[in-house]
Every structure is written in C-alpha cells, then in structure tokens.
DSSP file (Angstrom, degrees, kcal/mol; ACC not computed):
  #  RESIDUE AA STRUCTURE BP1 BP2  ACC     N-H-->O    O-->H-N    N-H-->O    O-->H-N    TCO  KAPPA ALPHA  PHI   PSI    X-CA   Y-CA   Z-CA
    1    1 A M              0   0    0      0, 0.0     2,-0.4     0, 0.0   117,-0.2   0.000 360.0 360.0 360.0 141.8    2.3  -45.1    2.8
    2    2 A V  E     -A  117   0A   0    115,-2.1   115,-3.3     2,-0.0     2,-0.4  -0.997 360.0-178.7-132.1 138.0   -0.9  -45.0    0.6
    3    3 A S  E     +A  116   0A   0     -2,-0.4     2,-0.3   113,-0.2   113,-0.2  -0.999   4.8 170.9-140.2 142.0   -0.9  -44.3   -3.1
    4    4 A R  E     -A  115   0A   0    111,-2.3   111,-3.0    -2,-0.4     2,-0.4  -0.990  23.4-138.0-150.6 140.5   -3.7  -44.0   -5.6
    5    5 A A  E     -A  114   0A   0     -2,-0.3     2,-0.3   109,-0.3   109,-0.3  -0.818  21.3-163.6 -99.0 140.8   -4.0  -42.9   -9.2
    6    6 A F  E     -A  113   0A   0    107,-3.0   107,-2.4    -2,-0.4     2,-1.8  -0.931  28.2-123.8-124.7 146.2   -6.9  -40.7  -10.3
    7    7 A D  S    S+     0   0    0     -2,-0.3   105,-0.2   105,-0.2   104,-0.0  -0.522  82.6  91.0 -84.6  69.0   -8.4  -39.9  -13.8
    8    8 A A  S    S-     0   0    0     -2,-1.8    -2,-0.2   103,-0.1   105,-0.2  -0.982  83.6 -91.6-158.7 151.2   -7.9  -36.2  -13.2
    9    9 A P    >>  -     0   0    0      0, 0.0     4,-2.0     0, 0.0     3,-0.6  -0.352  37.9-116.1 -68.0 151.1   -5.3  -33.5  -13.8
   10   10 A R  H 3> S+     0   0    0      1,-0.2     4,-2.8     2,-0.2     5,-0.2   0.858 112.6  58.4 -55.8 -41.2   -2.9  -32.8  -11.1
   11   11 A E  H 3> S+     0   0    0      1,-0.2     4,-2.3     2,-0.2    -1,-0.2   0.888 107.7  47.0 -59.9 -39.7   -4.1  -29.2  -10.6
   12   12 A L  H <> S+     0   0    0     -3,-0.6     4,-1.8     2,-0.2    -1,-0.2   0.907 112.2  48.9 -69.5 -42.0   -7.6  -30.4   -9.8
   13   13 A V  H  X S+     0   0    0     -4,-2.0     4,-0.5     2,-0.2    -2,-0.2   0.919 112.3  49.6 -63.4 -42.2   -6.5  -33.1   -7.4
   14   14 A F  H >X S+     0   0    0     -4,-2.8     3,-1.6     1,-0.2     4,-0.6   0.925 108.4  52.6 -61.5 -45.2   -4.3  -30.6   -5.7
   15   15 A K  H >X S+     0   0    0     -4,-2.3     4,-1.7     1,-0.3     3,-1.0   0.848 100.3  62.1 -60.1 -34.2   -7.2  -28.1   -5.4
   16   16 A A  H 3< S+     0   0    0     -4,-1.8    -1,-0.3     1,-0.3    -2,-0.2   0.711 109.8  42.4 -64.6 -17.8   -9.3  -30.8   -3.8
   17   17 A W  H << S+     0   0    0     -3,-1.6    -1,-0.3    -4,-0.5    -2,-0.2   0.498 121.5  38.4 -99.7  -8.7   -6.7  -30.8   -1.0
   18   18 A T  H << S+     0   0    0     -3,-1.0     2,-0.5    -4,-0.6    -2,-0.2   0.481  93.2  81.2-128.9  -3.7   -6.3  -27.1   -0.7
   19   19 A E     X  -     0   0    0     -4,-1.7     4,-2.8     1,-0.1     3,-0.2  -0.922  67.6-136.8-113.7 133.4   -9.6  -25.3   -1.2
   20   20 A S  H  > S+     0   0    0     -2,-0.5     4,-2.4     1,-0.2     5,-0.2   0.886 101.9  48.0 -53.2 -50.8  -12.1  -25.0    1.7
   21   21 A A  H  > S+     0   0    0      1,-0.2     4,-1.0     2,-0.2    -1,-0.2   0.875 115.0  46.3 -63.3 -37.3  -15.3  -25.8   -0.3
   22   22 A R  H  > S+     0   0    0     -3,-0.2     4,-1.1    -7,-0.2     3,-0.3   0.899 111.1  51.7 -72.6 -40.4  -13.7  -28.8   -1.9
   23   23 A L  H >X S+     0   0    0     -4,-2.8     4,-2.5     1,-0.2     3,-0.7   0.914 106.2  54.9 -60.8 -42.5  -12.3  -30.1    1.4
   24   24 A A  H 3< S+     0   0    0     -4,-2.4    10,-0.6     1,-0.2    -1,-0.2   0.813 109.1  48.7 -62.3 -29.7  -15.7  -29.8    3.1
   25   25 A K  H 3< S+     0   0    0     -4,-1.0    -1,-0.2    -3,-0.3    -2,-0.2   0.707 128.0  17.6 -83.2 -20.7  -17.2  -32.0    0.4
   26   26 A R  H << S+     0   0    0     -4,-1.1    -2,-0.2    -3,-0.7    -3,-0.2   0.468  92.3 106.1-135.5  -0.6  -14.7  -34.8    0.4
   27   27 A W     <  +     0   0    0     -4,-2.5     7,-0.1    -5,-0.2     5,-0.1  -0.469  63.1  33.1 -83.5 156.3  -12.6  -34.8    3.6
   28   28 A G  S    S-     0   0    0     -2,-0.1     3,-0.1    23,-0.1   121,-0.1   0.017  97.8 -46.8  90.4 163.7  -13.0  -37.3    6.4
   29   29 A P  S >  S-     0   0    0      0, 0.0     3,-2.1     0, 0.0   114,-0.1  -0.236  76.8 -78.1 -63.8 156.6  -14.0  -41.0    6.5
   30   30 A K  T 3  S+     0   0    0      1,-0.3     3,-0.1   112,-0.2   116,-0.1  -0.305 120.1  23.8 -57.3 134.7  -17.0  -42.1    4.5
   31   31 A G  T 3  S+     0   0    0      1,-0.4     2,-0.3    -3,-0.1    -1,-0.3   0.249  97.2 113.8  91.4 -12.4  -20.2  -41.2    6.3
   32   32 A F    <   -     0   0    0     -3,-2.1     2,-0.4    21,-0.1    -1,-0.4  -0.654  59.4-140.0 -88.5 147.4  -18.7  -38.4    8.3
   33   33 A K  E     -B   52   0A   0     19,-2.3    19,-3.3    -2,-0.3     2,-0.4  -0.877  18.8-152.4-103.7 143.4  -19.7  -34.8    7.7
   34   34 A V  E     -B   51   0A   0    -10,-0.6     2,-0.5    -2,-0.4    17,-0.2  -0.941  13.2-169.9-123.1 136.5  -17.0  -32.1    7.7
   35   35 A R  E     -B   50   0A   0     15,-2.5    15,-2.6    -2,-0.4     2,-0.7  -0.993  20.2-139.0-121.4 127.1  -17.0  -28.4    8.5
   36   36 A V  E     +B   49   0A   0     -2,-0.5    13,-0.2    13,-0.2     3,-0.1  -0.762  22.0 177.8 -84.2 114.7  -14.0  -26.3    7.8
   37   37 A A  E    S-     0   0A   0     11,-2.2     2,-0.3    -2,-0.7    12,-0.2   0.821  70.1  -2.5 -84.9 -35.1  -13.5  -24.0   10.7
   38   38 A N  E     -B   48   0A   0     10,-2.0    10,-2.7   -18,-0.0     2,-0.4  -0.958  54.7-176.3-158.3 136.3  -10.4  -22.3    9.4
   39   39 A L  E     +B   47   0A   0     -2,-0.3     2,-0.7     8,-0.2     8,-0.2  -0.875   9.0 168.2-138.4 106.7   -8.1  -22.7    6.4
   40   40 A D        -     0   0    0      6,-2.6     2,-1.5    -2,-0.4    25,-0.2  -0.850  22.6-161.2-115.0  88.7   -5.0  -20.6    6.2
   41   41 A F        +     0   0    0     -2,-0.7    -2,-0.0   -23,-0.1     6,-0.0  -0.567  49.1  86.0 -87.0  87.8   -3.3  -22.3    3.3
   42   42 A R  S >  S-     0   0    0     -2,-1.5     3,-2.9    25,-0.0    23,-0.3  -0.946  92.2 -65.0-165.8 161.1    0.4  -21.3    3.5
   43   43 A P  T 3  S+     0   0    0      0, 0.0    23,-0.2     0, 0.0     3,-0.1  -0.400 129.6  19.1 -56.1 128.7    3.5  -22.5    5.4
   44   44 A G  T 3  S+     0   0    0     21,-3.6    22,-0.1     1,-0.3    -3,-0.1   0.216 103.3 122.0  90.0 -13.2    2.8  -21.9    9.0
   45   45 A G    <   -     0   0    0     -3,-2.9    20,-2.4    20,-0.1     2,-0.4  -0.282  54.9-128.8 -79.4 167.9   -1.0  -21.7    8.3
   46   46 A I  E     - C   0  64A   0     18,-0.2    -6,-2.6    -3,-0.1     2,-0.6  -0.935  12.3-159.7-124.9 139.8   -3.6  -24.0    9.9
   47   47 A F  E     -BC  39  63A   0     16,-1.9    16,-2.3    -2,-0.4     2,-0.5  -0.979  22.0-177.2-110.3 111.8   -6.5  -26.1    8.6
   48   48 A L  E     +BC  38  62A   0    -10,-2.7   -11,-2.2    -2,-0.6   -10,-2.0  -0.954   9.5 168.8-113.8 128.1   -8.9  -26.7   11.5
   49   49 A Y  E     -BC  36  61A   0     12,-2.3    12,-2.4    -2,-0.5     2,-0.4  -0.956  28.8-140.0-142.0 156.0  -11.9  -28.9   10.9
   50   50 A K  E     -BC  35  60A   0    -15,-2.6   -15,-2.5    -2,-0.3     2,-0.5  -0.966  13.2-158.6-116.0 132.0  -14.7  -30.7   12.6
   51   51 A M  E     -BC  34  59A   0      8,-3.7     8,-2.8    -2,-0.4     2,-0.6  -0.944   5.2-154.9-107.9 129.6  -15.9  -34.1   11.6
   52   52 A V  E     -BC  33  58A   0    -19,-3.3   -19,-2.3    -2,-0.5     6,-0.2  -0.925  16.2-142.4-105.5 117.2  -19.4  -35.2   12.7
   53   53 A L    >   -     0   0    0      4,-2.9     3,-2.4    -2,-0.6   -21,-0.1  -0.293  27.4-104.2 -73.6 160.0  -19.6  -39.0   12.9
   54   54 A P  T 3  S+     0   0    0      0, 0.0    -1,-0.1     0, 0.0   -22,-0.1   0.792 123.4  55.5 -55.5 -27.9  -22.8  -40.8   11.8
   55   55 A N  T 3  S-     0   0    0      2,-0.1     3,-0.1     1,-0.0    -2,-0.0   0.450 123.3-104.9 -85.1   0.8  -23.7  -41.2   15.5
   56   56 A G  S <  S+     0   0    0     -3,-2.4    -1,-0.0     1,-0.3     0, 0.0   0.239  75.4 137.5  96.4 -13.2  -23.5  -37.4   16.1
   57   57 A D        -     0   0    0     -5,-0.1    -4,-2.9     1,-0.1     2,-0.4  -0.294  45.7-137.6 -61.5 153.1  -20.2  -37.4   17.9
   58   58 A E  E     -C   52   0A   0     -6,-0.2     2,-0.4    -3,-0.1    -6,-0.2  -0.961  18.9-174.8-119.2 132.8  -17.8  -34.6   16.9
   59   59 A W  E     -C   51   0A   0     -8,-2.8    -8,-3.7    -2,-0.4     2,-0.3  -0.983  11.8-151.2-122.4 137.1  -14.0  -35.0   16.4
   60   60 A W  E     -CD  50  81A   0     21,-0.7    21,-1.9    -2,-0.4     2,-0.3  -0.810  14.1-176.8-106.2 149.0  -11.8  -32.1   15.6
   61   61 A G  E     -CD  49  80A   0    -12,-2.4   -12,-2.3    -2,-0.3     2,-0.3  -0.946   6.5-159.2-141.0 163.1   -8.6  -32.2   13.6
   62   62 A K  E     -CD  48  79A   0     17,-2.7    17,-2.2    -2,-0.3     2,-0.4  -0.999   7.7-163.2-147.6 139.4   -5.8  -29.8   12.6
   63   63 A F  E     -CD  47  78A   0    -16,-2.3   -16,-1.9    -2,-0.3     2,-0.5  -0.950   5.8-162.1-112.2 141.8   -3.1  -29.5   10.0
   64   64 A V  E     -CD  46  77A   0     13,-1.7    13,-2.2    -2,-0.4   -18,-0.2  -0.967  26.2-134.4-118.5 111.1   -0.2  -27.0   10.5
   65   65 A Y  E     + D   0  76A   0    -20,-2.4   -21,-3.6    -2,-0.5    11,-0.3  -0.415  31.9 170.4 -71.3 134.9    1.3  -26.6    7.0
   66   66 A R  E    S+     0   0A   0      9,-3.3     2,-0.4     1,-0.4    10,-0.2   0.730  70.9  19.8-106.5 -41.1    5.1  -26.8    6.7
   67   67 A E  E     - D   0  75A   0      8,-1.9     8,-2.2   -25,-0.1     2,-0.4  -0.997  54.8-177.9-134.8 137.7    5.5  -26.8    2.9
   68   68 A V  E     + D   0  74A   0     -2,-0.4     6,-0.2     6,-0.2     8,-0.0  -0.927  11.9 164.6-133.6 107.9    3.1  -25.8    0.1
   69   69 A V  E >>  - D   0  73A   0      4,-2.9     3,-2.2    -2,-0.4     4,-2.2  -0.774  40.8-115.4-126.9  84.9    4.4  -26.4   -3.4
   70   70 A P  T 34 S-     0   0    0      0, 0.0   -59,-0.1     0, 0.0    -2,-0.1  -0.350  84.3  -3.4 -65.5 143.3    1.5  -26.2   -5.9
   71   71 A P  T 34 S+     0   0    0      0, 0.0   -57,-0.1     0, 0.0     3,-0.1  -0.775 131.8  47.1 -99.5  33.4    0.6  -28.5   -7.5
   72   72 A G  T <4 S+     0   0    0     -3,-2.2    34,-2.4     1,-0.2     2,-0.3   0.702 102.9  22.4-110.6 -20.4    3.1  -31.1   -6.5
   73   73 A R  E  <  -DE  69 105A   0     -4,-2.2    -4,-2.9    32,-0.2     2,-0.4  -0.986  41.6-177.7-157.9 138.9    3.7  -31.4   -2.8
   74   74 A L  E     -DE  68 104A   0     30,-2.4    30,-2.9    -2,-0.3     2,-0.4  -0.997   7.4-174.6-131.5 138.1    2.2  -30.6    0.6
   75   75 A V  E     +DE  67 103A   0     -8,-2.2    -9,-3.3    -2,-0.4    -8,-1.9  -0.999  17.9 153.2-131.9 131.6    3.8  -31.2    4.0
   76   76 A W  E     -DE  65 102A   0     26,-2.5    26,-3.6    -2,-0.4     2,-0.6  -0.973  44.6-115.6-150.2 161.8    1.9  -30.7    7.3
   77   77 A V  E     -DE  64 101A   0    -13,-2.2   -13,-1.7    -2,-0.3     2,-0.4  -0.931  36.7-157.5-100.7 124.2    1.8  -31.8   10.9
   78   78 A N  E     +DE  63 100A   0     22,-3.0    22,-2.1    -2,-0.6     2,-0.3  -0.821  21.5 152.9-107.0 139.1   -1.5  -33.5   11.5
   79   79 A S  E     -D   62   0A   0    -17,-2.2   -17,-2.7    -2,-0.4     2,-0.2  -0.984  45.3-105.5-153.4 161.4   -3.2  -33.9   14.9
   80   80 A F  E     +DF  61  88A   0      8,-0.6     8,-2.1    18,-0.5   -19,-0.3  -0.619  50.9 174.7 -79.3 154.8   -6.5  -34.3   16.6
   81   81 A S  E     -DF  60  87A   0    -21,-1.9   -21,-0.7     6,-0.3     6,-0.2  -0.878  32.1-104.2-149.3 177.7   -7.6  -31.1   18.3
   82   82 A D    >   -     0   0    0      4,-1.7     3,-1.9    -2,-0.3     6,-0.1  -0.480  55.3 -86.2 -97.6-179.3  -10.2  -29.3   20.2
   83   83 A A  T 3  S+     0   0    0      1,-0.3   -22,-0.1    -2,-0.2   -35,-0.0   0.710 129.8  53.3 -64.1 -20.1  -12.4  -26.6   18.7
   84   84 A Q  T 3  S-     0   0    0      2,-0.1    -1,-0.3   -36,-0.0   -36,-0.0   0.468 122.3-103.6 -92.9  -2.3   -9.7  -24.0   19.4
   85   85 A G    <   +     0   0    0     -3,-1.9     2,-0.2     1,-0.3    -2,-0.1   0.516  69.7 148.3  93.0   6.3   -7.0  -25.9   17.7
   86   86 A G        -     0   0    0      1,-0.1    -4,-1.7    -5,-0.0    -1,-0.3  -0.560  55.6-105.1 -72.6 138.0   -5.3  -27.2   20.8
   87   87 A I  E     +F   81   0A   0     -2,-0.2    -6,-0.3    -6,-0.2     2,-0.3  -0.404  46.4 177.4 -67.9 135.2   -3.7  -30.7   20.3
   88   88 A T  E     -F   80   0A   0     -8,-2.1    -8,-0.6    10,-0.2     2,-0.1  -0.855  32.6 -90.5-131.2 167.0   -5.6  -33.6   21.9
   89   89 A L        -     0   0    0     -2,-0.3     5,-0.1     1,-0.1     6,-0.1  -0.362  56.6 -85.1 -69.2 156.2   -5.3  -37.4   22.0
   90   90 A H        -     0   0    0      3,-0.5    -1,-0.1     6,-0.3     6,-0.1  -0.423  42.4-122.4 -56.4 137.7   -7.1  -39.5   19.4
   91   91 A P  S    S+     0   0    0      0, 0.0    -1,-0.1     0, 0.0     3,-0.1   0.765 103.6  17.7 -60.3 -25.8  -10.6  -40.0   20.7
   92   92 A L  S    S+     0   0    0      1,-0.2     2,-0.6     2,-0.0    -2,-0.0   0.668 123.6  51.8-118.1 -25.7  -10.4  -43.8   20.7
   93   93 A I    >   +     0   0    0      1,-0.1     3,-1.7     2,-0.0    -3,-0.5  -0.821  57.2 179.7-121.4  90.0   -6.7  -44.7   20.6
   94   94 A V  T 3  S+     0   0    0     -2,-0.6    -1,-0.1     1,-0.3    34,-0.1   0.636  78.6  58.4 -71.1 -13.6   -4.9  -42.8   23.4
   95   95 A T  T 3  S+     0   0    0     32,-0.1    36,-0.3    -6,-0.1    -1,-0.3   0.289  77.6 112.0 -99.7  11.4   -1.5  -44.3   22.6
   96   96 A L  S <  S-     0   0    0     -3,-1.7    -6,-0.3    35,-0.1    32,-0.1  -0.612  85.7 -90.8 -75.3 142.9   -1.5  -43.0   19.0
   97   97 A P        -     0   0    0      0, 0.0    -1,-0.1     0, 0.0    27,-0.1  -0.231  28.7-131.5 -54.0 142.6    1.2  -40.3   18.5
   98   98 A L  S    S+     0   0    0     24,-0.2   -18,-0.5     1,-0.1     2,-0.4   0.855  89.3  28.7 -63.6 -35.2   -0.2  -36.8   19.1
   99   99 A E  E     - G   0 122A   0     23,-0.5    23,-2.3   -20,-0.1     2,-0.4  -0.974  63.3-165.6-133.5 143.5    1.3  -35.5   15.9
  100  100 A L  E     -EG  78 121A   0    -22,-2.1   -22,-3.0    -2,-0.4     2,-0.6  -0.995  21.6-134.2-126.2 129.8    2.2  -37.0   12.5
  101  101 A L  E     -EG  77 120A   0     19,-3.4    19,-1.7    -2,-0.4     2,-0.4  -0.749  33.7-164.8 -78.8 119.8    4.4  -35.4    9.9
  102  102 A S  E     -EG  76 119A   0    -26,-3.6   -26,-2.5    -2,-0.6     2,-0.4  -0.896  12.7-170.7-116.4 136.9    2.3  -35.9    6.7
  103  103 A T  E     -EG  75 118A   0     15,-2.5    15,-2.2    -2,-0.4     2,-0.5  -0.993   1.6-171.7-129.9 128.7    3.5  -35.6    3.1
  104  104 A A  E     -EG  74 117A   0    -30,-2.9   -30,-2.4    -2,-0.4     2,-0.4  -0.981   4.9-170.0-117.7 127.7    1.4  -35.7    0.0
  105  105 A T  E     -EG  73 116A   0     11,-2.3    11,-2.2    -2,-0.5     2,-0.5  -0.950   6.3-159.3-117.6 142.0    2.9  -35.8   -3.4
  106  106 A F  E     + G   0 115A   0    -34,-2.4     2,-0.4    -2,-0.4     9,-0.2  -0.963  14.3 177.5-122.5 111.7    1.0  -35.3   -6.6
  107  107 A T  E     - G   0 114A   0      7,-2.5     7,-3.3    -2,-0.5     2,-0.4  -0.924  13.4-150.7-118.7 143.5    2.5  -36.6   -9.8
  108  108 A Q  E     + G   0 113A   0     -2,-0.4     2,-0.3     5,-0.2     5,-0.2  -0.911  20.0 163.8-118.0 139.3    1.0  -36.5  -13.3
  109  109 A R  E >  S- G   0 112A   0      3,-2.7     3,-2.0    -2,-0.4    -2,-0.0  -0.925  71.6 -12.4-152.7 126.5    1.4  -38.9  -16.2
  110  110 A D  T 3  S-     0   0    0     -2,-0.3     3,-0.1     1,-0.3    -2,-0.0   0.855 127.9 -52.0  52.6  41.4   -0.7  -39.3  -19.3
  111  111 A G  T 3  S+     0   0    0      1,-0.3     2,-0.3  -104,-0.0    -1,-0.3   0.441 117.4 108.4  79.9  -1.3   -3.5  -37.2  -17.8
  112  112 A R  E <   - G   0 109A   0     -3,-2.0    -3,-2.7  -105,-0.2     2,-0.5  -0.823  57.4-145.8-108.0 149.0   -3.7  -39.2  -14.6
  113  113 A T  E     -AG   6 108A   0   -107,-2.4  -107,-3.0    -2,-0.3     2,-0.6  -0.953   3.2-154.5-116.9 131.4   -2.5  -38.0  -11.2
  114  114 A T  E     -AG   5 107A   0     -7,-3.3    -7,-2.5    -2,-0.5     2,-0.5  -0.918   8.1-160.9-104.1 125.0   -1.0  -40.3   -8.6
  115  115 A L  E     -AG   4 106A   0   -111,-3.0  -111,-2.3    -2,-0.6     2,-0.5  -0.912   7.4-171.5-103.5 126.4   -1.4  -39.1   -5.0
  116  116 A T  E     -AG   3 105A   0    -11,-2.2   -11,-2.3    -2,-0.5     2,-0.4  -0.985   2.1-165.6-122.6 128.3    1.1  -40.6   -2.5
  117  117 A L  E     +AG   2 104A   0   -115,-3.3  -115,-2.1    -2,-0.5     2,-0.3  -0.927   7.2 179.7-116.2 135.2    0.7  -40.1    1.2
  118  118 A R  E     - G   0 103A   0    -15,-2.2   -15,-2.5    -2,-0.4     2,-0.3  -0.977   6.0-164.8-132.9 147.8    3.3  -40.8    3.9
  119  119 A W  E     - G   0 102A   0     -2,-0.3   -17,-0.2   -17,-0.2   -19,-0.0  -0.978   7.7-179.3-133.5 146.1    3.3  -40.3    7.7
  120  120 A T  E     - G   0 101A   0    -19,-1.7   -19,-3.4    -2,-0.3    -2,-0.0  -0.987  33.9-112.0-140.9 131.5    5.9  -40.2   10.4
  121  121 A P  E     - G   0 100A   0      0, 0.0     2,-0.5     0, 0.0   -21,-0.2  -0.335  28.1-141.9 -61.6 145.1    5.3  -39.8   14.1
  122  122 A V  E    S- G   0  99A   0    -23,-2.3   -23,-0.5     1,-0.2   -24,-0.2  -0.944  73.8 -18.8-111.2 127.6    6.6  -36.5   15.6
  123  123 A N  S    S+     0   0    0     -2,-0.5     2,-0.2     1,-0.2    -1,-0.2   0.844  93.5 169.5  47.2  42.7    8.2  -36.5   19.0
  124  124 A A        -     0   0    0     -3,-0.1    -1,-0.2   -27,-0.1     2,-0.1  -0.546  33.5-123.9 -88.9 149.5    6.5  -39.8   19.8
  125  125 A T     >  -     0   0    0     -2,-0.2     4,-2.3     1,-0.1     5,-0.2  -0.336  34.8-102.6 -75.8 168.8    7.2  -42.1   22.8
  126  126 A E  H  > S+     0   0    0      1,-0.2     4,-2.3     2,-0.2     5,-0.2   0.914 124.7  52.0 -60.3 -42.9    8.2  -45.7   22.2
  127  127 A E  H  > S+     0   0    0      1,-0.2     4,-2.3     2,-0.2    -1,-0.2   0.897 109.9  49.1 -61.2 -40.8    4.7  -46.8   23.1
  128  128 A E  H  > S+     0   0    0      2,-0.2     4,-2.7     1,-0.2    -1,-0.2   0.883 109.7  51.4 -67.4 -38.2    3.2  -44.3   20.5
  129  129 A R  H  X S+     0   0    0     -4,-2.3     4,-2.6     2,-0.2    -2,-0.2   0.903 110.4  49.3 -64.6 -40.3    5.7  -45.5   17.8
  130  130 A I  H  X S+     0   0    0     -4,-2.3     4,-1.8     2,-0.2    -2,-0.2   0.923 111.8  48.4 -64.5 -44.1    4.6  -49.1   18.5
  131  131 A T  H  X S+     0   0    0     -4,-2.3     4,-0.5   -36,-0.3    -2,-0.2   0.941 112.2  49.3 -60.0 -47.2    0.9  -48.2   18.3
  132  132 A F  H >< S+     0   0    0     -4,-2.7     3,-1.5   -37,-0.3     4,-0.3   0.921 109.3  51.5 -58.6 -46.0    1.6  -46.3   15.0
  133  133 A A  H >< S+     0   0    0     -4,-2.6     3,-0.8     1,-0.3    -1,-0.2   0.853 109.1  51.6 -60.8 -34.7    3.4  -49.2   13.5
  134  134 A G  H 3< S+     0   0    0     -4,-1.8     4,-0.3     1,-0.2    -1,-0.3   0.538 100.3  65.5 -78.5  -6.1    0.5  -51.5   14.4
  135  135 A M  T <X  +     0   0    0     -3,-1.5     4,-2.8    -4,-0.5     5,-0.3   0.434  67.7 101.1 -95.3  -0.5   -2.0  -49.2   12.7
  136  136 A H  H <> S+     0   0    0     -3,-0.8     4,-2.2    -4,-0.3    -1,-0.2   0.881  82.4  48.0 -58.3 -42.8   -0.7  -49.6    9.1
  137  137 A D  H  > S+     0   0    0     -3,-0.3     4,-1.9     1,-0.2    -1,-0.2   0.932 115.2  44.3 -64.2 -44.8   -3.5  -52.0    8.0
  138  138 A S  H  > S+     0   0    0     -4,-0.3     4,-2.9     1,-0.2    -2,-0.2   0.853 111.8  53.9 -70.0 -32.1   -6.3  -49.9    9.5
  139  139 A M  H  X S+     0   0    0     -4,-2.8     4,-3.0     2,-0.2     5,-0.3   0.897 106.5  52.8 -65.6 -39.3   -4.7  -46.7    8.1
  140  140 A Q  H  X S+     0   0    0     -4,-2.2     4,-1.8    -5,-0.3    -2,-0.2   0.927 113.5  43.3 -59.8 -44.6   -4.7  -48.4    4.6
  141  141 A K  H  X S+     0   0    0     -4,-1.9     4,-1.8     2,-0.2    -2,-0.2   0.937 116.1  46.9 -67.0 -47.2   -8.4  -49.2    5.0
  142  142 A G  H  X S+     0   0    0     -4,-2.9     4,-1.7     1,-0.2  -112,-0.2   0.924 116.6  42.7 -62.5 -46.0   -9.4  -45.8    6.4
  143  143 A W  H  X S+     0   0    0     -4,-3.0     4,-2.7     1,-0.2    -1,-0.2   0.805 106.8  62.9 -72.2 -27.7   -7.4  -43.8    3.8
  144  144 A G  H  X S+     0   0    0     -4,-1.8     4,-1.9    -5,-0.3    -1,-0.2   0.920 105.2  47.2 -59.1 -42.3   -8.7  -46.2    1.1
  145  145 A G  H  X S+     0   0    0     -4,-1.8     4,-2.1     2,-0.2    -2,-0.2   0.901 111.5  49.9 -65.3 -41.6  -12.2  -44.9    2.0
  146  146 A R  H  X S+     0   0    0     -4,-1.7     4,-2.0     1,-0.2    -2,-0.2   0.898 111.7  48.3 -63.0 -39.5  -11.1  -41.3    1.9
  147  147 A L  H  X S+     0   0    0     -4,-2.7     4,-2.4     2,-0.2    -1,-0.2   0.819 106.8  56.4 -73.6 -29.3   -9.5  -41.8   -1.4
  148  148 A D  H  X S+     0   0    0     -4,-1.9     4,-2.2     2,-0.2    -1,-0.2   0.926 108.5  48.3 -61.1 -44.3  -12.6  -43.5   -2.7
  149  149 A Q  H  X S+     0   0    0     -4,-2.1     4,-2.6     1,-0.2    -2,-0.2   0.894 109.8  52.0 -62.9 -39.7  -14.5  -40.3   -1.8
  150  150 A L  H  X S+     0   0    0     -4,-2.0     4,-2.9     2,-0.2    -1,-0.2   0.916 108.4  50.9 -62.6 -42.7  -11.9  -38.2   -3.5
  151  151 A A  H  X S+     0   0    0     -4,-2.4     4,-2.0     2,-0.2    -2,-0.2   0.912 111.6  47.7 -61.1 -42.2  -12.3  -40.3   -6.7
  152  152 A E  H  X S+     0   0    0     -4,-2.2     4,-1.4     2,-0.2    -2,-0.2   0.917 112.7  49.2 -64.4 -42.6  -16.0  -39.8   -6.6
  153  153 A F  H  X S+     0   0    0     -4,-2.6     4,-1.3     1,-0.2     3,-0.4   0.928 111.5  48.5 -61.2 -46.2  -15.6  -36.1   -6.0
  154  154 A L  H  < S+     0   0    0     -4,-2.9    -1,-0.2     1,-0.2    -2,-0.2   0.858 106.9  56.5 -64.9 -35.1  -13.1  -35.8   -8.9
  155  155 A A  H  < S+     0   0    0     -4,-2.0    -1,-0.2     1,-0.2    -2,-0.2   0.834 112.1  42.8 -64.5 -32.0  -15.5  -37.7  -11.2
  156  156 A R  H  <        0   0    0     -4,-1.4    -1,-0.2    -3,-0.4    -2,-0.2   0.674 360.0 360.0 -85.5 -18.6  -18.2  -35.1  -10.5
  157  157 A A     <        0   0    0     -4,-1.3    -1,-0.2    -5,-0.1    -2,-0.1   0.491 360.0 360.0 -71.0 360.0  -15.9  -32.1  -10.7
C-alpha cells in the first residue's frame, strides 16, 4: 500500500488519473516519457500506454478497468504489455506476477485529497507471490517518485 495527501481537490486528483492529456504529462517513473496509445475509461475499458526510458528503451503497460466510481475509486488490472495490449512479462523481473489487481481511493478532507493505492497479485504462482512480497520496498520508492510527479503536476494545474 502507498498513500499520499495532496493540496488539491479530489476531483482534480481524480482527473489526473482519468484524462489522457493529464496522464501523458504525469504517468510513469520520473525521467520516463509517456504516450497514451488508448484510453477507454469505463468498466471493461483499457488504458494502453508506452513508457520511453531515459536510455530510449520502450516499455508498454495496460490497465483493464473493473470499477470507475468518480471521484472516489478506481479498480483495474495492471500488466506490462506489448504495443497491441497483449500481456507480457515485466521487462526486468520475469517472476513478477503478470497481473496485479490495483485499487485507488481518493478521499477529501479540508481541501486536501488523500490517494491510497493497493495491489494484489492475480492468478499468481507461488514464486510470483514471493517476488511480489519482496518488492514492497522498491514499489514504495518507485511509486513515491510517481506521486512526487503527481504533486508537481497538481501544483501547476
């Protein structure tokens, strides 16, 4: 689980997660460039994106939305993918689960919004579950950078 409070209204934080132009400006790890290939924002819809690493390598990712409850909750299955949206292994960690059930909740209090993210492996092998469990520290760091970018984006919005 990762949680962060932002000095922004809940509707704006939610839009930063759900609108193509906003996602392209702030999604992905720091230093990566993101191109939104497809965003069909509804239950059953897909967010397909390409991340270009600083070294020029390209990684594709995909969300398949399960729940969309504006502006309070999103649930999706997250995976690495190819350009056509086919599920692939993580480019560097082949024993990471192919799919993660991801939940984002957006709560507002006194003009601040708290975003809380949770992940659970989907149909994972025992080896994949062990890898996932061992990744919590690096996920905290990686998502910390993404949330730093979100804070910077929201400050400029």
